[in-house]
C-alpha positions, 0 to 999 in steps of 0.5 A: 499500500505504501508503494501504491500511495507513492505511485498515487494509486492510493490516497488514504489507507490504514496501515499497522505499526511497521508499515506506518514507520515505513510510510513516514520514511518513504514520504519524508523529504526535506523536513516535510511529509508527503503523507500524514497520519490523520487518525488511529483506526484501532489498536490492540493494547494486550499484544494478543493479535498475532498467531503462528499457524502450520499444517495440521500434520506438522511436528511443531508444538513449541517455539523451539521447534521453529528453529531451522524451519521455513517461516513465512510472513508479510515483511514490514508488518506487525507479524514480521516484528513479532517473529523477529522479537520472539526468536530474540526472546528465545535466544534465536536469530531469524537470519540464522536459525530459520528461513524467513520468506516474504508472502502475503496471506493469499500466497502463504495460504497456498504454501501452507496447503502445499507444505512448501513453508512450515509455518506462517505468522499473521494476524489472529483474525486471518489465523482464525480464518485459516484454522477453519480449513481442515489442514491448518492448526495454530500454535497455542497462545500459551506458547507466546504469553511472555511476549506482548507487543501492543499494536496500532493501525493508523490512517494515513493520507497523501498531503497533496490529497488533503490540500486538494480534497479536504471535504473528502478526507473529513467525510471519510473520517466522519464515516469511519466514526459513524460506522464505529458507533453503529457497530458498538451500538448493536454488535450482534446485528452488526456482525450479522450484516457484516458476515453477509457482505464479507466471507468471514464467520460471525464468530471471527468477526465478533472475536476481532471486535471483542474488547476482551481479546484486546482490539479496540476499534477506536477511530480517533481524529487527529485535527492537528494533522489536518493543519495544512 
């Protein structure tokens, strides 16, 4: 998405921690930013939104079992940071003790099915979707309880687009706040409607939006970032 923003193909998008840093560095030029953080879409304060999944026939059962394995994740994502930090916590080095490969969710799903990778590190929601298929299982969260990395998803917008289309940017943020209020006002009905629009089970929708799990869907406007 950062590359698409640089090419002018995207004007507004939501990125997680590492991608946000990437966005800032890619758009920084001569003490100014060509992209601005205009809001926080959501965050996970408990750091429980990353899972490690593998084929159900895998012999992997512990963190140590990942040593020497071919592990896939999306480079530059929070999941990427998670696996690097996790290996460090267990006195291992991802550059030496495993083969880390860069794959998006679609490609990683096929790789798991074909057993061309040993494990995939991704967000909990997508891991739950994969678990719905018979060939995948998750590493128990008890294995990673010692690692808690809070995460955020920020809303960024190209500065030029903000200058040229301020009403569209404000409307986008307004609709996000309204959608958040709509969901929280009636989570059960909202989940029912969402599952009719997207190919995700209702239980997965509820888990993603469940505050107990750690996710907070909390769009927070940053008017100071709109001070163009």
